[in-house]
C-alpha positions in Angstrom: -141.1 52.4 7.2 -139.0 54.6 9.5 -136.1 53.1 11.0 -135.8 53.2 14.6 -132.5 55.1 15.8 -131.0 53.9 19.1 -130.6 56.5 21.9 -127.1 57.9 21.8 -126.4 56.4 25.4 -127.6 52.9 24.4 -125.5 52.9 20.9 -122.6 53.7 23.4 -123.4 50.8 25.5 -123.7 48.4 22.4 -120.5 49.7 21.0 -118.4 48.9 24.5 -120.2 45.6 24.9 -119.0 44.6 21.3 -115.2 46.1 22.1 -115.2 44.1 25.2 -116.3 40.7 23.4 -113.8 41.1 20.5 -110.9 42.0 23.3 -112.0 38.7 24.8 -111.4 37.1 21.5 -107.9 38.5 21.3 -104.7 37.3 23.1 -103.9 39.0 26.4 -101.8 42.2 26.0 -101.6 42.8 29.8 -98.6 45.1 30.9 -95.4 43.3 31.7 -95.5 43.8 35.1 -98.6 42.0 35.5 -98.8 38.2 35.5 -102.4 37.1 35.7 -101.3 33.6 36.5 -99.1 34.7 39.5 -100.2 34.1 42.9 -101.5 37.0 45.0 -99.4 38.1 47.7 -101.2 37.8 51.1 -103.1 40.7 52.4 -101.0 43.1 54.0 -97.4 42.4 52.5 -95.2 45.4 52.5 -92.0 43.9 52.3 -89.8 40.9 51.5 -87.2 39.9 54.0 -84.0 38.4 52.8 -83.0 35.2 54.4 -79.4 34.3 53.4 -76.4 36.7 53.5 -75.2 38.0 50.1 -78.0 36.8 48.4 -77.9 37.1 44.6 -80.1 39.5 42.6 -81.1 38.6 39.0 -81.6 41.0 36.0 -84.8 39.4 34.8 -87.5 36.8 36.3 -85.7 33.7 35.2 -83.0 31.6 37.4 -80.3 31.8 34.3 -80.6 35.7 34.1 -77.5 37.6 34.6 -76.7 39.0 38.1 -77.6 42.2 39.1 -76.3 42.5 42.5 -76.6 41.1 46.1 -78.0 42.4 49.2 -77.8 41.5 53.0 -79.5 39.1 55.0 -82.6 40.5 56.9 -82.9 43.6 54.8 -86.7 44.5 54.1 -86.7 44.9 50.5 -89.7 46.7 48.6 -91.9 44.6 46.2 -92.8 46.3 42.8 -93.9 43.1 40.8 -94.6 39.3 40.9 -94.4 37.1 38.0 -93.8 33.5 37.3 -90.2 32.3 36.0 -88.4 29.4 35.1 -86.2 28.2 37.9 -88.4 29.2 40.9 -91.1 27.0 42.1 -93.1 30.2 43.7 -92.8 33.3 41.9 -90.1 35.9 41.0 -90.4 39.2 42.9 -88.9 42.5 41.4 -87.5 44.0 44.6 -85.5 47.1 43.0 -84.6 48.6 39.7 -84.1 45.8 37.2 -83.6 43.4 40.3 -85.4 40.0 40.8 -85.1 36.9 43.2 -87.1 33.9 43.6 -89.8 34.3 46.7 -88.0 31.2 48.5 -85.2 33.5 49.2 -87.2 35.9 51.2 -90.0 35.7 54.1 -93.1 38.1 53.2 -93.4 40.8 55.8 -96.0 43.2 56.9 -92.9 45.5 57.8 -92.0 48.7 55.6 -89.2 48.2 53.1 -85.8 49.5 54.1 -85.3 53.3 53.9 -84.1 54.2 50.4 -81.1 56.4 51.8 -80.0 53.8 54.1 -76.5 52.5 53.7 -75.5 49.1 54.6 -72.0 50.5 55.8 -72.3 53.6 57.8 -69.9 56.6 57.0 -67.0 56.4 59.6 -64.8 59.5 60.4 -61.6 57.5 59.0 -63.5 55.9 56.1 -63.2 52.3 57.5 -66.3 50.4 57.9 -64.8 47.8 60.4 -62.3 47.7 63.0 -59.4 45.9 61.0 -56.5 43.9 62.8 -53.2 42.5 61.5 -52.2 38.8 62.5 -49.1 39.3 64.4 -45.6 37.4 63.9 -46.6 34.0 65.2 -49.7 33.5 63.2 -53.1 32.6 64.6 -55.9 30.1 64.5 -59.6 31.0 63.6 -62.4 28.7 65.2 -66.1 28.3 63.7 -67.5 28.7 67.3 -66.4 30.4 70.2 -67.0 27.6 72.6 -64.2 25.4 70.5 -61.5 28.2 70.4 -58.3 26.3 71.2 -59.7 23.0 71.7 -61.2 21.8 68.5 -59.4 21.7 65.0 -59.1 25.5 63.7 -61.4 26.4 60.8 -58.6 28.4 59.1 -54.8 29.2 59.8 -53.8 32.8 59.7 -50.5 33.7 58.5 -48.3 36.7 59.9 -49.8 39.8 58.2 -53.0 38.6 57.4 -55.6 41.3 58.0 -59.4 40.8 59.4 -62.3 42.8 60.2 -63.4 42.4 63.7 -67.2 42.9 64.3 -67.7 41.6 68.2 -65.5 40.7 71.0 -66.2 37.9 73.6 -64.3 36.9 76.7 -64.1 33.1 77.4 -62.1 31.6 80.2 -60.3 35.0 80.7 -59.0 35.1 77.2 -60.6 37.9 74.8 -61.5 36.6 71.2 -62.8 38.6 68.2 -65.4 37.7 65.8 -64.4 38.4 62.2 -66.8 39.5 59.4 -66.7 35.8 58.3 -68.1 34.7 61.7 -64.8 33.1 62.7 -63.4 33.5 66.1 -59.5 34.6 66.6 -57.7 35.0 69.8 -57.5 39.0 70.2 -53.5 38.6 71.7 -52.8 37.4 68.4 -53.9 40.4 66.6 -52.8 44.3 66.2 -55.2 46.9 65.4 -54.6 49.1 61.9 -54.2 52.8 62.6 -56.8 55.0 61.2 -55.7 57.4 58.8 -57.4 60.8 58.4 -55.7 61.9 55.1 -58.3 62.9 52.3 -58.2 64.6 48.9 -59.7 68.0 48.1 -62.9 69.3 46.5 -62.3 71.7 43.6 -64.1 74.7 43.1 -65.5 75.8 39.9 -63.0 78.3 39.3 -59.8 76.2 40.3 -58.4 75.9 36.9 -57.4 78.1 34.2 -59.9 78.6 31.1 -57.0 77.8 29.1 -57.6 75.1 26.2 -54.4 73.5 26.8 -54.8 69.8 27.5 -52.3 70.0 30.6 -53.8 72.7 32.5 -52.2 72.7 36.1 -54.6 72.4 39.2 -53.2 75.0 41.6 -52.7 72.5 44.6 -50.2 69.6 45.5 -49.6 67.0 48.3 -46.3 66.8 49.8 -45.0 63.2 49.8 -41.6 63.0 51.3 -41.3 63.0 55.3 -39.7 66.2 55.5 -39.8 68.3 52.2 -37.3 71.3 52.3 -38.2 75.0 51.5 -36.1 77.3 49.4 -36.3 80.9 49.1 -35.9 80.8 45.4 -36.0 77.9 42.7 -32.6 77.1 43.7 -31.5 73.7 45.5 -28.8 76.3 47.4 -31.1 78.7 48.5 -32.0 76.4 51.6 -34.4 77.9 54.2 -35.1 76.6 58.0 -38.6 75.8 57.0 -39.9 72.3 56.1 -42.9 70.7 54.9 -44.6 67.7 56.5 -45.8 64.5 54.5 -49.3 64.6 53.1 -49.6 68.6 53.7 -51.5 70.4 51.2 -50.1 73.4 49.5 -50.8 75.8 47.2 -49.0 75.6 43.7 -48.4 79.4 42.4 -45.9 78.8 40.0 -43.7 75.8 38.4 -40.2 76.3 36.7 -37.5 74.5 35.6 -34.0 75.5 37.1 -30.8 73.4 36.5 -32.8 70.4 35.2 -35.0 70.3 38.3 -38.6 71.3 39.0 -39.7 73.7 41.6 -43.1 74.7 42.7 -43.9 77.9 44.3 -45.9 77.7 47.3 -45.7 81.4 48.5 -43.8 84.5 49.0 -39.9 83.5 48.4 -41.1 80.0 49.4 -40.4 77.0 46.9 -40.2 73.2 47.3 -38.8 70.7 44.9 -41.1 69.2 42.3 -39.9 65.4 43.6 -41.3 66.3 46.9 -44.5 66.5 45.9 -47.6 65.3 43.7 -49.2 68.2 41.5 -52.3 67.2 39.1 -53.1 68.4 36.2 -56.3 68.7 34.1 -56.8 66.3 31.1 -59.3 66.3 28.2 -62.3 63.8 28.7 -62.0 60.7 26.6 -64.5 60.4 23.4 -66.6 58.2 25.5 -67.8 61.1 27.7 -70.9 63.3 27.4 -69.4 66.7 28.1 -72.2 68.5 27.5 -74.2 66.4 29.9 -71.5 66.8 32.6 -71.1 63.1 32.8 -69.0 61.8 35.4 -65.6 60.3 34.9 -62.5 59.5 36.8 -58.7 60.4 35.4 -55.6 58.5 36.9 -52.4 60.0 36.2 -49.6 57.2 36.6 -47.0 59.7 36.1 -48.0 61.9 39.0 -49.7 59.2 41.0 -52.8 61.3 41.4 -56.4 61.1 40.5 -58.8 63.7 39.3 -62.6 63.3 39.3 -64.7 65.1 36.8 -68.0 66.3 35.6 -67.7 66.6 31.9 -64.9 68.8 31.4 -64.5 70.3 35.0 -62.7 68.7 37.6 -64.4 68.6 40.9 -62.2 66.7 43.0 -58.4 65.6 43.3 -56.2 63.4 45.6 -52.9 61.0 45.4 -53.0 57.3 45.0 -50.8 54.3 44.8 -51.0 52.3 41.3 -49.4 49.2 40.4 -45.5 48.6 41.0 -45.2 46.1 37.9 -43.6 47.5 34.5 -46.4 48.1 31.8 -47.9 45.0 30.4 -46.9 43.1 33.6 -49.8 41.5 36.1 -48.8 44.2 38.6 -49.1 47.2 36.7 -52.3 49.0 36.5 -53.7 48.5 33.0 -53.6 52.1 30.7 -56.7 52.8 28.9 -60.4 53.8 29.0 -62.2 51.4 31.1 -65.5 51.3 32.8 -66.4 50.1 36.2 -68.0 46.6 35.7 -68.9 45.8 39.5 -69.1 47.8 43.0 -68.8 45.9 46.0 -69.0 47.4 49.5 -66.1 45.0 50.7 -64.1 42.0 49.0 -61.4 39.8 50.2 -58.2 40.4 48.3 -55.3 37.6 48.3 -52.6 36.0 46.2 -52.7 32.7 48.0 -52.9 30.9 44.6 -49.8 32.4 43.1 -47.4 29.7 43.3 -44.4 32.2 42.6 -45.2 34.9 45.2 -42.2 35.9 47.2 -44.4 36.8 50.2 -48.1 35.8 50.7 -51.0 38.1 52.0 -54.8 38.0 52.8 -56.7 40.9 53.4 -60.5 40.5 54.3 -63.1 42.8 53.6 -61.1 45.6 51.7 -63.6 48.5 51.5 -65.1 50.4 48.5 -64.2 48.3 45.8 -65.0 49.3 42.4 -63.4 47.0 39.4 -62.8 48.4 36.3 -60.6 46.1 34.4 -61.1 42.3 35.4 -59.7 42.1 38.8 -58.0 45.6 38.9 -60.0 48.4 40.5 -60.2 51.4 42.9 -60.5 50.5 46.6 -59.6 51.8 49.8 -56.2 50.7 51.8 -55.4 50.8 55.2 -52.5 48.5 55.3 -49.9 51.4 53.8 -49.1 55.1 53.8 -47.4 55.1 50.5 -50.1 57.2 48.6 -48.3 59.6 45.8 -45.9 56.4 45.3 -46.1 53.3 43.2 -47.2 50.3 45.6 -49.9 48.0 44.7 -50.3 44.8 43.0 -52.1 46.6 40.2 -55.2 48.2 41.8 -55.7 51.9 42.3 -55.0 52.2 46.1 -56.9 55.0 48.0 -56.8 56.5 51.4 -59.9 55.0 52.9 -62.0 58.6 53.0 -61.1 59.0 49.4 -62.3 55.5 48.6 -65.7 55.9 50.3 -66.3 59.3 48.6 -65.8 58.1 45.4 -67.6 54.7 45.8 -71.0 56.7 46.2 -70.2 59.2 43.8 -69.6 56.9 40.7 -72.2 54.8 38.9 -73.8 52.5 39.3 -75.4 53.6 42.5 -75.8 51.0 45.3 -79.7 50.8 46.2 -80.4 50.7 49.8 -79.5 47.2 51.5 -77.3 46.3 48.6 -73.5 45.2 48.9 -72.9 44.9 45.4 -74.1 46.1 42.1 -73.5 45.5 38.5 -74.0 48.4 36.0 -77.2 48.2 33.4 -77.7 50.0 30.3 -79.6 52.7 31.7 -76.9 53.2 34.5 -73.6 52.3 32.9 -70.6 52.0 35.1 -68.3 55.3 35.4 -65.6 55.6 32.9 -62.4 55.3 34.6 -59.2 56.5 32.1 -55.6 55.3 33.2 -52.7 57.2 31.5 
């Protein structure tokens, strides 16, 4: 008796049916970004509007996950995934690269997500994200509500020299008040504006250094750091000319010589300046952690010359002058030497020494811009309260002119996504190496 064969198509359907039944009998292996138990988003949902300022973001969809960063209030974040997780009554939303938050922190919206190229703080000609003011010699008071200014008890007392960032001004009973970025109101008569500072470092062309294999190759530029640097006709302190160079002036360096135990830099034909009047950066070899072949970005801070050079692999791409810590090596006010990684980036951060009982003078500076911590509380940041770049000055951090700090903030890793105010590194995107020597 002959056996009947199924048509090829019918056999295929039978095979598919058996496969489906077998799959139903096995545990689900859905992709990790799909949670069958999570509620569906309402039809038309396009973004999640953040409800609180400085809303924390997490690295995973559970409440105890490590921090990933923070985001500004009212930013509309994209939604990439929805998952249930411990510590959230609703669902966690993935709103960025390895970035999650509970849906109770947002309002779902039918509006588009923030433009990926948007920056929370716009770039300004002076590198300062706010208008900064210093408290005058008589101090001042800050109030929670404008209507209660100089009537109710102040929310905060501001000591002379404290700095605040003013975001708006209003008039009440003929007096002018400023609202700080911390939503406190301060009488403008007690404040003096911080002066803008246009100094910035130099972009280095590919051929800016020698091809020598020396570990200390001169970069052919320098910055004058004396108020009035004398120009000499030859490398001799007695060969004085009538010419001078002004502070922060950029000069070419054509030659460097030692004469009578003094260093001189040739800046032109028959034109020399004393080495002590300028800061002259040099190229250094990358630390072992750097992938030179891939052109990995890193930063070198030279305490001896008070200069900073940014690199891509072995090639220097940017140089400037800085102010590092004024303490002796190993003390709290010294910039720690060694190879570090940026462990957090913040658009702004408050800095003070109010808990230091032994401080000779207290300070508080609100919203210090472009902060990149690389060794506990020591980092790179903009400084608008002094003009001592090229000289030691700080309490341990690497002070940069605001324009330089702004530039490096957007150049280093990890990058700061649109709408974020702070970001931690991840394994795929580690923090940029900062070497201090």
